[in-house]
C-alpha positions in Angstrom: 0.0 0.0 0.0 2.9 2.3 0.6 4.5 3.8 -2.5 7.5 6.0 -3.1 5.4 9.0 -3.5 4.8 10.9 -0.2 2.0 13.0 -1.7 0.0 10.0 -2.9 0.5 8.1 0.4 -0.5 11.1 2.5 -3.5 12.0 0.4 -4.8 8.5 0.4 -4.5 8.1 4.2 -6.1 11.5 4.6 -9.0 10.6 2.4 -9.5 7.4 4.4 -9.7 9.5 7.6 -12.2 11.8 5.9 -14.3 8.8 4.9 -14.4 7.8 8.6 -15.2 11.4 9.6 -18.1 11.4 7.0 -19.5 8.2 8.6 -19.3 9.8 12.0 -21.0 13.0 10.9 -23.8 11.2 9.1 -24.5 8.5 11.8 -23.7 10.3 15.0 -24.4 13.9 14.2 -27.1 13.5 11.5 -25.1 16.1 9.5 -25.5 15.7 5.7 -24.5 18.9 4.0 -21.0 19.6 5.1 -20.1 15.9 5.2 -21.0 15.7 1.5 -18.9 18.7 0.7 -15.8 17.6 2.6 -15.9 14.0 1.3 -16.0 15.3 -2.3 -13.1 17.8 -1.8 -10.9 15.6 0.4 -11.1 12.5 -1.8 -10.5 14.7 -4.9 -7.1 15.7 -3.5 -5.6 12.3 -4.0 -7.5 11.4 -7.1 -6.1 14.5 -8.9 -2.6 13.9 -7.5 -2.7 10.4 -8.9 -3.8 11.7 -12.3 -1.0 14.3 -12.1 1.6 11.6 -11.6 0.4 9.7 -14.6 -0.3 12.8 -16.7 0.5 13.0 -20.4 2.5 16.2 -20.2 4.2 18.6 -17.8 1.2 21.0 -18.4 -1.2 18.2 -17.5 0.9 17.4 -14.4 0.8 21.1 -13.2 -2.9 21.5 -14.0 -3.9 18.3 -12.0 -1.7 19.4 -9.0 -3.3 22.8 -9.1 -6.8 21.2 -8.9 -5.5 19.1 -5.9 -4.3 22.3 -4.2 -7.7 24.0 -4.8 -9.4 20.9 -3.3 -7.0 21.0 -0.3 -7.9 24.6 0.4 -11.6 23.8 0.1 -11.2 20.8 2.5 -9.3 23.1 4.9 -12.3 25.4 4.9 -14.8 22.6 5.7 -12.6 21.3 8.5 -12.4 24.8 10.1 -16.2 25.1 9.7 -16.8 21.7 11.4 -14.6 22.8 14.3 -16.3 26.2 14.6 -19.8 24.7 14.4 -18.8 22.1 17.0 -19.6 19.1 14.9 -16.1 17.9 15.8 -13.9 18.7 18.7 -11.0 21.1 18.3 -8.6 18.2 19.0 -10.1 16.0 16.3 -10.3 18.9 13.9 -6.8 20.1 14.4 -5.4 16.6 13.8 -7.2 16.4 10.4 -6.3 20.1 9.7 -2.6 19.4 10.4 -2.7 16.5 7.8 -4.5 18.8 5.4 -2.0 21.6 5.8 0.9 19.2 5.4 -0.6 18.0 2.1 -1.0 21.6 1.1 2.7 22.4 1.7 3.7 19.3 -0.3 1.5 20.4 -3.2 2.8 24.0 -3.1 6.4 22.8 -3.1 5.7 20.3 -5.9 4.0 23.0 -8.0 6.9 25.4 -7.4 9.4 22.8 -8.5 7.4 21.8 -11.6 7.0 25.4 -12.6 10.8 26.1 -12.1 11.7 23.1 -14.3 9.7 24.2 -17.3 
């Protein structure tokens, strides 16, 4: 399950945590709106990163990573909202938020490197 690509590994593990969060939000909190939004954006991070790695060109690679970054920023928003609205505790939320921010840093670094190497 572990690959040589840190971004793909972290985004997959993060998506799995978000799937568990979604189950909790729906079953325990009867929350259906934000949970749908966050599962879409969070699972899209890794899906687009995977597409980027197997892209057909450098431009395709950059475009897919940019989509992953946008989805990461959206996921960050939904996590902050879940914390502020008290659907999840600050401790739970911050753990997920830290993972999200780490993925964001990796994506920004990868995009900067890809753009420098044009």
